DOVO-836688 format. One record per atom (N, C-alpha, C, O): residue number from 1; x, y, z; atom name. Coordinates in pm, whole numbers. Layout:
BEGIN
ATOM   num     east    north       up   atomo
ATOM   NUM        X        Y        Z      CA
...
//
This chain:
BEGIN
ATOM   num     east    north       up   atomo
ATOM     1     1562     -414     2139       N
ATOM     1     1445     -326     2140      CA
ATOM     1     1463     -210     2043       C
ATOM     1     1369     -169     1975       O
ATOM     2     1585     -159     2038       N
ATOM     2     1614      -47     1948      CA
ATOM     2     1596      -88     1802       C
ATOM     2     1548      -10     1720       O
ATOM     3     1635     -213     1771       N
ATOM     3     1621     -262     1634      CA
ATOM     3     1474     -273     1595       C
ATOM     3     1437     -242     1481       O
ATOM     4     1390     -317     1687       N
ATOM     4     1246     -326     1660      CA
ATOM     4     1189     -188     1631       C
ATOM     4     1112     -171     1536       O
ATOM     5     1226      -90     1711       N
ATOM     5     1178       47     1690      CA
ATOM     5     1220       99     1553       C
ATOM     5     1142      165     1484       O
ATOM     6     1342       70     1515       N
ATOM     6     1393      113     1384      CA
ATOM     6     1315       43     1272       C
ATOM     6     1275      107     1174       O
ATOM     7     1295      -87     1287       N
ATOM     7     1219     -161     1186      CA
ATOM     7     1075     -113     1177       C
ATOM     7     1019     -104     1068       O
ATOM     8     1014      -82     1292       N
ATOM     8      875      -36     1293      CA
ATOM     8      861      103     1231       C
ATOM     8      756      135     1175       O
ATOM     9      963      184     1240       N
ATOM     9      958      318     1181      CA
ATOM     9      955      311     1029       C
ATOM     9      896      396      963       O
ATOM    10     1018      211      973       N
ATOM    10     1026      198      827      CA
ATOM    10      889      180      762       C
ATOM    10      857      253      668       O
ATOM    11      806       85      808       N
ATOM    11      673       74      748      CA
ATOM    11      588      199      766       C
ATOM    11      507      232      680       O
ATOM    12      606      268      878       N
ATOM    12      531      392      899      CA
ATOM    12      568      496      794       C
ATOM    12      482      568      744       O
ATOM    13      697      503      761       N
ATOM    13      741      594      656      CA
ATOM    13      683      554      522       C
ATOM    13      639      640      445       O
ATOM    14      683      425      494       N
ATOM    14      625      376      369      CA
ATOM    14      474      401      367       C
ATOM    14      418      434      263       O
ATOM    15      410      385      482       N
ATOM    15      265      407      490      CA
ATOM    15      231      552      459       C
ATOM    15      131      581      394       O
ATOM    16      314      643      506       N
ATOM    16      293      785      478      CA
ATOM    16      300      811      328       C
ATOM    16      216      881      273       O
ATOM    17      399      754      263       N
ATOM    17      411      768      118      CA
ATOM    17      294      699       47       C
ATOM    17      241      752      -50       O
ATOM    18      256      582       96       N
ATOM    18      143      511       38      CA
ATOM    18       15      594       43       C
ATOM    18      -63      593      -51       O
ATOM    19       -5      665      152       N
ATOM    19     -124      749      166      CA
ATOM    19     -131      851       54       C
ATOM    19     -237      875       -3       O
ATOM    20      -18      913       24       N
ATOM    20      -14     1012      -84      CA
ATOM    20      -43      948     -219       C
ATOM    20     -119     1001     -299       O
ATOM    21       18      833     -244       N
ATOM    21       -2      763     -371      CA
ATOM    21     -147      716     -383       C
ATOM    21     -208      728     -489       O
ATOM    22     -202      664     -275       N
ATOM    22     -341      617     -276      CA
ATOM    22     -439      732     -299       C
ATOM    22     -538      717     -370       O
ATOM    23     -411      846     -239       N
ATOM    23     -497      963     -260      CA
ATOM    23     -495     1008     -405       C
ATOM    23     -598     1043     -462       O
ATOM    24     -375     1007     -465       N
ATOM    24     -364     1046     -606      CA
ATOM    24     -442      948     -693       C
ATOM    24     -513      990     -785       O
ATOM    25     -430      820     -665       N
ATOM    25     -503      719     -742      CA
ATOM    25     -654      735     -723       C
ATOM    25     -730      722     -819       O
ATOM    26     -696      764     -602       N
ATOM    26     -839      782     -574      CA
ATOM    26     -898      896     -656       C
ATOM    26    -1010      887     -705       O
ATOM    27     -822     1003     -669       N
ATOM    27     -869     1117     -749      CA
ATOM    27     -888     1077     -896       C
ATOM    27     -987     1115     -958       O
ATOM    28     -795     1002     -949       N
ATOM    28     -805      959    -1089      CA
ATOM    28     -922      862    -1105       C
ATOM    28     -994      868    -1205       O
ATOM    29     -942      774    -1009       N
ATOM    29    -1049      675    -1017      CA
ATOM    29    -1189      738    -1010       C
ATOM    29    -1287      673    -1044       O
ATOM    30    -1198      862     -966       N
ATOM    30    -1326      931     -961      CA
ATOM    30    -1374      972    -1100       C
ATOM    30    -1493      996    -1122       O
ATOM    31    -1280      980    -1195       N
ATOM    31    -1313     1020    -1332      CA
ATOM    31    -1382      904    -1402       C
ATOM    31    -1337      789    -1392       O
ATOM    32    -1489      933    -1473       N
ATOM    32    -1558      831    -1552      CA
ATOM    32    -1458      764    -1646       C
ATOM    32    -1387      834    -1718       O
ATOM    33    -1451      630    -1646       N
ATOM    33    -1351      562    -1730      CA
ATOM    33    -1351      608    -1876       C
ATOM    33    -1245      615    -1938       O
ATOM    34    -1466      637    -1930       N
ATOM    34    -1472      680    -2071      CA
ATOM    34    -1411      818    -2092       C
ATOM    34    -1380      856    -2205       O
ATOM    35    -1392      893    -1984       N
ATOM    35    -1337     1029    -1994      CA
ATOM    35    -1191     1037    -1949       C
ATOM    35    -1132     1145    -1947       O
ATOM    36    -1134      924    -1913       N
ATOM    36     -995      922    -1866      CA
ATOM    36     -901      952    -1982       C
ATOM    36     -914      895    -2090       O
ATOM    37     -806     1042    -1958       N
ATOM    37     -709     1074    -2064      CA
ATOM    37     -584      988    -2050       C
ATOM    37     -568      916    -1951       O
ATOM    38     -497      996    -2149       N
ATOM    38     -377      911    -2152      CA
ATOM    38     -282      942    -2037       C
ATOM    38     -216      852    -1985       O
ATOM    39     -275     1067    -1998       N
ATOM    39     -186     1104    -1887      CA
ATOM    39     -235     1040    -1757       C
ATOM    39     -156      987    -1679       O
ATOM    40     -365     1045    -1734       N
ATOM    40     -422      983    -1614      CA
ATOM    40     -398      832    -1614       C
ATOM    40     -367      774    -1510       O
ATOM    41     -412      770    -1730       N
ATOM    41     -389      625    -1739      CA
ATOM    41     -243      591    -1715       C
ATOM    41     -212      490    -1651       O
ATOM    42     -154      673    -1768       N
ATOM    42      -11      651    -1744      CA
ATOM    42       20      666    -1596       C
ATOM    42       97      587    -1540       O
ATOM    43      -39      765    -1534       N
ATOM    43      -21      785    -1389      CA
ATOM    43      -73      664    -1312       C
ATOM    43       -9      619    -1217       O
ATOM    44     -188      612    -1353       N
ATOM    44     -243      494    -1285      CA
ATOM    44     -153      372    -1302       C
ATOM    44     -134      295    -1208       O
ATOM    45      -97      355    -1421       N
ATOM    45       -6      242    -1443      CA
ATOM    45      117      253    -1353       C
ATOM    45      161      155    -1294       O
ATOM    46      170      374    -1344       N
ATOM    46      286      397    -1257      CA
ATOM    46      248      373    -1111       C
ATOM    46      324      312    -1036       O
ATOM    47      131      420    -1074       N
ATOM    47       82      401     -938      CA
ATOM    47       65      253     -906       C
ATOM    47      100      207     -798       O
ATOM    48       11      179    -1001       N
ATOM    48       -6       35     -983      CA
ATOM    48      128      -33     -958       C
ATOM    48      140     -118     -870       O
ATOM    49      228        5    -1035       N
ATOM    49      363      -51    -1017      CA
ATOM    49      420      -14     -881       C
ATOM    49      477      -98     -811       O
ATOM    50      405      114     -843       N
ATOM    50      456      159     -713      CA
ATOM    50      389       85     -597       C
ATOM    50      455       40     -504       O
ATOM    51      257       72     -605       N
ATOM    51      183        7     -497      CA
ATOM    51      218     -142     -487       C
ATOM    51      228     -196     -377       O
ATOM    52      235     -205     -601       N
ATOM    52      272     -347     -601      CA
ATOM    52      410     -366     -538       C
ATOM    52      430     -457     -458       O
ATOM    53      503     -278     -574       N
ATOM    53      637     -284     -516      CA
ATOM    53      634     -256     -366       C
ATOM    53      697     -327     -287       O
ATOM    54      559     -153     -327       N
ATOM    54      549     -118     -184      CA
ATOM    54      483     -231     -105       C
ATOM    54      522     -259        8       O
ATOM    55      385     -295     -165       N
ATOM    55      316     -404      -98      CA
ATOM    55      415     -515      -62       C
ATOM    55      414     -566       50       O
ATOM    56      499     -551     -155       N
ATOM    56      600     -654     -130      CA
ATOM    56      700     -608      -25       C
ATOM    56      737     -684       65       O
ATOM    57      744     -484      -36       N
ATOM    57      841     -428       58      CA
ATOM    57      786     -428      201       C
ATOM    57      854     -468      294       O
ATOM    58      663     -384      216       N
ATOM    58      601     -377      349      CA
ATOM    58      581     -518      405       C
ATOM    58      599     -540      525       O
ATOM    59      544     -614      321       N
ATOM    59      529     -752      368      CA
ATOM    59      661     -806      424       C
ATOM    59      664     -869      529       O
ATOM    60      769     -779      352       N
ATOM    60      901     -824      399      CA
ATOM    60      938     -759      531       C
ATOM    60      990     -825      621       O
ATOM    61      911     -629      543       N
ATOM    61      939     -559      669      CA
ATOM    61      854     -614      783       C
ATOM    61      903     -631      894       O
ATOM    62      728     -642      754       N
ATOM    62      639     -697      856      CA
ATOM    62      690     -830      909       C
ATOM    62      683     -857     1029       O
ATOM    63      741     -914      821       N
ATOM    63      796    -1043      863      CA
ATOM    63      916    -1023      954       C
ATOM    63      930    -1092     1055       O
ATOM    64     1002     -928      918       N
ATOM    64     1121     -901     1000      CA
ATOM    64     1081     -849     1138       C
ATOM    64     1138     -889     1240       O
ATOM    65      982     -761     1140       N
ATOM    65      936     -704     1266      CA
ATOM    65      873     -813     1354       C
ATOM    65      905     -823     1472       O
ATOM    66      786     -893     1296       N
ATOM    66      718     -999     1372      CA
ATOM    66      819    -1097     1432       C
ATOM    66      799    -1147     1542       O
ATOM    67      925    -1124     1360       N
ATOM    67     1028    -1216     1409      CA
ATOM    67     1104    -1160     1529       C
ATOM    67     1158    -1236     1609       O
ATOM    68     1108    -1028     1543       N
ATOM    68     1183     -964     1652      CA
ATOM    68     1098     -936     1777       C
ATOM    68     1153     -918     1885       O
ATOM    69      967     -933     1762       N
ATOM    69      880     -899     1875      CA
ATOM    69      860    -1020     1965       C
ATOM    69      828    -1129     1919       O
ATOM    70      880     -999     2094       N
ATOM    70      864    -1108     2191      CA
ATOM    70      738    -1090     2277       C
ATOM    70      687    -1188     2332       O
ATOM    71      689     -968     2289       N
ATOM    71      570     -940     2368      CA
ATOM    71      444     -977     2288       C
ATOM    71      422     -921     2180       O
ATOM    72      363    -1071     2338       N
ATOM    72      244    -1115     2263      CA
ATOM    72      146    -1002     2230       C
ATOM    72       89     -999     2121       O
ATOM    73      127     -910     2322       N
ATOM    73       33     -799     2298      CA
ATOM    73       85     -707     2187       C
ATOM    73       10     -664     2100       O
ATOM    74      214     -679     2192       N
ATOM    74      275     -596     2089      CA
ATOM    74      269     -666     1953       C
ATOM    74      246     -601     1850       O
ATOM    75      289     -796     1953       N
ATOM    75      282     -874     1829      CA
ATOM    75      141     -870     1772       C
ATOM    75      122     -857     1651       O
ATOM    76       42     -883     1859       N
ATOM    76      -98     -878     1815      CA
ATOM    76     -129     -744     1750       C
ATOM    76     -192     -738     1644       O
ATOM    77      -85     -636     1813       N
ATOM    77     -106     -502     1758      CA
ATOM    77      -37     -486     1624       C
ATOM    77      -93     -431     1530       O
ATOM    78       84     -534     1616       N
ATOM    78      163     -523     1493      CA
ATOM    78       96     -600     1379       C
ATOM    78       89     -552     1266       O
ATOM    79       48     -720     1409       N
ATOM    79      -20     -801     1307      CA
ATOM    79     -147     -732     1260       C
ATOM    79     -174     -727     1140       O
ATOM    80     -225     -678     1353       N
ATOM    80     -349     -608     1317      CA
ATOM    80     -321     -490     1224       C
ATOM    80     -385     -476     1121       O
ATOM    81     -224     -407     1262       N
ATOM    81     -191     -290     1180      CA
ATOM    81     -139     -332     1043       C
ATOM    81     -171     -269      942       O
ATOM    82      -59     -435     1041       N
ATOM    82       -4     -486      917      CA
ATOM    82     -114     -537      824       C
ATOM    82     -115     -508      705       O
ATOM    83     -207     -614      880       N
ATOM    83     -317     -669      801      CA
ATOM    83     -410     -559      750       C
ATOM    83     -460     -566      638       O
ATOM    84     -432     -458      832       N
ATOM    84     -517     -346      791      CA
ATOM    84     -458     -277      669       C
ATOM    84     -528     -251      572       O
ATOM    85     -330     -247      675       N
ATOM    85     -262     -183      562      CA
ATOM    85     -264     -274      440       C
ATOM    85     -289     -228      329       O
ATOM    86     -238     -401      460       N
ATOM    86     -236     -496      350      CA
ATOM    86     -372     -505      280       C
ATOM    86     -379     -507      157       O
ATOM    87     -478     -510      358       N
ATOM    87     -614     -516      301      CA
ATOM    87     -649     -388      225       C
ATOM    87     -703     -394      114       O
ATOM    88     -617     -274      283       N
ATOM    88     -644     -146      217      CA
ATOM    88     -568     -137       85       C
ATOM    88     -623      -92      -16       O
ATOM    89     -445     -178       88       N
ATOM    89     -360     -173      -31      CA
ATOM    89     -411     -268     -139       C
ATOM    89     -418     -230     -256       O
ATOM    90     -447     -388     -101       N
ATOM    90     -497     -486     -198      CA
ATOM    90     -629     -438     -260       C
ATOM    90     -652     -456     -379       O
ATOM    91     -713     -378     -179       N
ATOM    91     -840     -325     -230      CA
ATOM    91     -815     -217     -335       C
ATOM    91     -879     -217     -441       O
ATOM    92     -724     -126     -307       N
ATOM    92     -694      -18     -402      CA
ATOM    92     -630      -73     -529       C
ATOM    92     -662      -28     -639       O
ATOM    93     -542     -171     -515       N
ATOM    93     -481     -234     -632      CA
ATOM    93     -589     -295     -721       C
ATOM    93     -584     -282     -844       O
ATOM    94     -686     -361     -662       N
ATOM    94     -794     -421     -739      CA
ATOM    94     -881     -316     -807       C
ATOM    94     -925     -336     -920       O
ATOM    95     -906     -206     -740       N
ATOM    95     -983      -97     -801      CA
ATOM    95     -910      -43     -924       C
ATOM    95     -971      -20    -1028       O
ATOM    96     -780      -22     -910       N
ATOM    96     -701       31    -1022      CA
ATOM    96     -701      -68    -1137       C
ATOM    96     -720      -29    -1252       O
ATOM    97     -681     -195    -1108       N
ATOM    97     -680     -298    -1214      CA
ATOM    97     -814     -302    -1287       C
ATOM    97     -818     -309    -1410       O
ATOM    98     -923     -298    -1212       N
ATOM    98    -1055     -303    -1274      CA
ATOM    98    -1079     -179    -1359       C
ATOM    98    -1130     -190    -1471       O
ATOM    99    -1043      -64    -1309       N
ATOM    99    -1060       61    -1383      CA
ATOM    99     -982       55    -1514       C
ATOM    99    -1035       90    -1620       O
ATOM   100     -858       10    -1507       N
ATOM   100     -775        4    -1627      CA
ATOM   100     -829     -100    -1725       C
ATOM   100     -818      -82    -1846       O
ATOM   101     -886     -208    -1675       N
ATOM   101     -946     -310    -1762      CA
ATOM   101    -1065     -251    -1836       C
ATOM   101    -1082     -276    -1956       O
ATOM   102    -1146     -173    -1767       N
ATOM   102    -1263     -110    -1830      CA
ATOM   102    -1219      -12    -1938       C
ATOM   102    -1278       -8    -2046       O
ATOM   103    -1116       65    -1908       N
ATOM   103    -1069      168    -2002      CA
ATOM   103    -1005      106    -2125       C
ATOM   103    -1026      152    -2237       O
ATOM   104     -927        1    -2103       N
ATOM   104     -855      -60    -2216      CA
ATOM   104     -948     -152    -2288       C
ATOM   104     -909     -214    -2386       O
//
C-alpha cells in the first residue's frame, strides 16, 4: 500500500509542473501567430519537448500504478484521472503543433 501511495504522489508532482508549463504555453498561444516573436516560438518548441517527455513519463507511471492497485473502485478512479490528464495534455500538444505549423 505504501508503494502505491508513493507511486501516486509522483504523477501528482508531475501534474503540478505540467500545469505551470501548460499555462505558459496557453499565454503564448493567445498571441496572433503573425505577431509571435522568435523567443516565444523557441519557448513553445521547448514546451512541446517538455510536454512530450512528460506525457511518456506519466504514461509509464500510470501503468506501474495500475498494476499495483487491487481495489476495483480505486483502479477506476485512477484510470479516470489518468485519462483526463492524458486527454488534456494531448489537446495542448496539438494546439502547440498547429500554432507552430501556422507560424512556420
